C-alpha positions as CSV (number, residue, x, y, z in Angstrom):
1,M,0.0,-0.2,0.1
2,A,1.6,3.2,-1.2
3,Y,1.6,6.4,0.7
4,I,0.8,9.8,-1.6
5,E,2.0,12.9,0.1
6,L,-0.5,15.5,-0.5
7,I,1.2,18.4,1.7
8,K,3.5,19.1,4.5
9,L,2.0,20.1,7.9
10,H,3.5,23.4,8.4
11,Q,1.7,24.4,4.8
12,L,-1.7,23.9,6.5
13,H,-3.5,27.0,7.1
14,D,-7.3,28.1,7.1
15,G,-8.5,29.2,3.8
16,L,-6.1,26.5,2.0
17,R,-7.8,25.0,-1.2
18,Q,-5.5,23.0,-3.3
19,L,-6.3,20.9,-6.4
20,V,-5.2,17.3,-6.3
21,R,-5.0,14.9,-9.1
22,L,-5.3,11.2,-7.7
23,D,-6.1,8.3,-10.1
24,G,-6.8,10.3,-12.8
25,R,-9.3,12.4,-10.8
26,E,-9.2,15.9,-9.5
27,Y,-9.9,16.6,-5.7
28,I,-10.0,19.5,-3.6
29,L,-8.0,19.8,-0.5
30,I,-9.6,22.3,1.9
31,H,-8.2,23.2,5.2
32,E,-10.9,25.3,7.2
33,Q,-11.7,25.8,11.2
34,G,-8.4,23.5,11.9
35,Q,-9.7,20.7,9.8
36,T,-8.5,19.4,6.7
37,R,-10.7,17.5,3.9
38,L,-10.5,16.1,0.6
39,F,-13.1,16.2,-1.6
40,S,-14.0,15.6,-5.0
41,N,-13.7,18.6,-7.5
42,A,-17.1,17.8,-9.0
43,C,-20.1,19.3,-7.8
44,P,-22.6,16.2,-7.3
45,H,-25.3,18.4,-8.6
46,A,-24.2,19.3,-12.1
47,G,-20.2,18.3,-12.2
48,A,-18.9,21.9,-11.9
49,P,-15.6,22.5,-10.3
50,L,-15.6,23.2,-6.4
51,T,-12.1,25.2,-7.0
52,Q,-14.1,28.0,-8.6
53,G,-16.6,28.1,-5.7
54,T,-16.7,29.9,-2.5
55,I,-16.1,28.8,1.3
56,R,-18.2,30.9,3.9
57,D,-19.5,29.6,7.4
58,G,-18.5,26.0,7.3
59,A,-19.9,25.7,3.6
60,I,-18.4,25.5,0.3
61,R,-20.8,27.2,-2.8
62,C,-20.8,25.7,-6.1
63,A,-20.0,28.9,-8.6
64,R,-22.1,27.2,-11.1
65,H,-25.7,26.8,-9.6
66,G,-25.2,27.8,-5.7
67,M,-25.4,24.6,-4.3
68,T,-24.0,24.6,-0.7
69,F,-22.2,21.5,1.3
70,D,-21.0,21.6,4.8
71,I,-17.0,20.9,4.2
72,L,-16.7,19.1,7.4
73,T,-19.0,16.4,6.4
74,G,-19.6,16.6,2.9
75,R,-23.4,16.9,3.1
76,P,-25.9,18.9,0.9
77,L,-27.1,22.1,2.8
78,S,-29.0,23.3,-0.4
79,Q,-32.6,21.8,-1.5
80,G,-32.4,20.1,-5.0
81,C,-29.2,18.3,-4.4
82,A,-29.7,14.9,-2.9
83,K,-26.0,13.8,-3.2
84,G,-23.1,14.7,-1.0
85,L,-19.3,15.4,-1.7
86,E,-17.2,12.4,-2.3
87,F,-14.2,12.5,-0.2
88,I,-10.9,10.4,0.8
89,P,-9.9,9.9,4.2
90,L,-6.4,11.4,5.0
91,S,-3.8,10.0,6.8
92,F,-0.4,11.3,8.4
93,N,2.8,10.2,8.0
94,G,5.4,12.0,9.7
95,N,5.1,15.8,9.1
96,T,3.0,15.2,5.9
97,L,-0.4,14.8,5.4
98,G,-1.5,12.2,2.4
99,V,-3.5,9.3,1.5
100,Y,-2.8,5.9,1.0
101,L,-3.5,4.2,-2.1
102,W,-6.4,1.8,-0.8
103,Q,-8.0,4.9,0.4
104,A,-8.0,6.6,-2.8
105,E,-9.8,3.8,-4.1
106,A,-12.1,3.1,-1.3
107,R,-13.9,6.9,-1.6
108,V,-16.6,7.7,0.7
109,K,-19.5,9.1,-0.6
110,N,-22.4,10.9,1.5
């Protein structure tokens, strides 16, 4: 099982949004309120990239249709969107944060 480093711990800060590519798919690494999450970079409503969205009050808002999602759980906060954000669990390894290959294959859907 291979570890894939995404970021060094000293680089984490509230407001961080970083595009990450794993297994040919795009994800967005978000650090807010002292928590770090790795979500799919596609809004489940219409597939718009979430890297263009805005984060406010613990939620990410899709720039295309305004759908909002809780950044800690991935659950939808807007009516009209039943699916939550797909995410990959993160792991610490020394002074880095990343994913193990088996985690990247075992995506979690809300």
